C-alpha positions, 0 to 999 in steps of 0.5 A: 408436945403441942402440934396445934394447927398441923397435919400429921399423915400416919400410913398402916394407920389401922394396925396396932402401932399405927392407930396408937400413933394416930391418938398421939397426935391427935391427942397433941392437936394436930390433925391426922390423916388416916391412911391404910389399905383397909377402908373400914378399919381406917374409918373407925380410927378416924371417927374415935379421933377429935379431928382426922380424915380417913384415906384409903392407900395402898402404899406400894402403889405410887399413883396412891401414895400421891394421891394420899399426899395431895388429898392432905394437901386439899384438906388441910393446905399443908403437910408437917409430919409423915409417918411411914408405918406400914410394913409387915414381916414375913412368915419365920423361915429359913432363907433358902425356904422363902419363896421369890415372890415373898421376897419381892413383897417384902422389898415392895411393902417394906422398902419401896412404901416408904421411897415413895411415901418420901418422895411425894411428901417432900415436896409438899412439906417444902411448899407448903409449910418451908419444912417438916419431919419424917418419922420412918418405922423400922425395927430393932431387927434391922440392927440385931437380926434373929433368924427365921426373919432374914428377909424382913430384918435387911428390909429393916436395916434398909429403912435405917440406912434410908433414914440416916441418908435422907437425913443428911440430904433435906436438912435443915429443911426436913428432919428424918429419923425412925424408931427401931421398936422391939417384937410386939403382940400386934398384927406382927405375931400373927404375920410372923408365926402365924398366931394370934398371940406368943405361946407362953414359951415362945413369949418367955423366950423373946422376953428373956432377951429384953431386959425390961422384961417385955414386949413393947406396947403401941403406946410406947412406940407411939410416945417415941414417934410423936417426940421425934416429930415434936419441938422439943426434938428439933435438933435431932436428925438422922436418929434411929431411936431403939425403942427396944426395952434394951435388946440391943444391949442385951 
């Protein structure tokens, strides 16, 4: 699945999924625009890749996202793949206990950021290479919601619906797909449960609902993203691929 000569933008690139996604695209020969609000961590990720540029981006800010696309075009003259990976859960609690500002932040971070990425990337894709691929990182929670993360679940369901709707709108010039990961022991755990790693009892409870018997690894998600962006998947658009170890069927 070679992407020699292609340019890939990955948002939220400093996190667990993001850095793994950057790595697989770099190994496939792409130049990777490593985009994150954490400047130093983005630079660390970029330095470890054979061909990469670190870009500081607040994905909730229209001007910042537009500048990300502009800097990509300035650096390489093309934008072939956009991976809208940036996103965050909220602390697990009942919906009635969620502050309104937390809900607003979830919608802004998880839905508005995907809209902004697509809004500014699409014209560049059409203008520079005559097409391209967008891969959004949603969540199996958008299809199989759990209690305690109701608003997070709803934002990821919105990303799934946005993906499918936009795929129809942009075909055949640009393909739009998504991946739906199951829980992974990355920053997601810290942000949703307030702990660095899952306690044994909680981990056993989570894994019990996953037929493959483990949480997702960043590499699992990165491999799926690379496939959806690659030539072997050239007939796939509007696909929201469950990278969930079978949780959606359990």
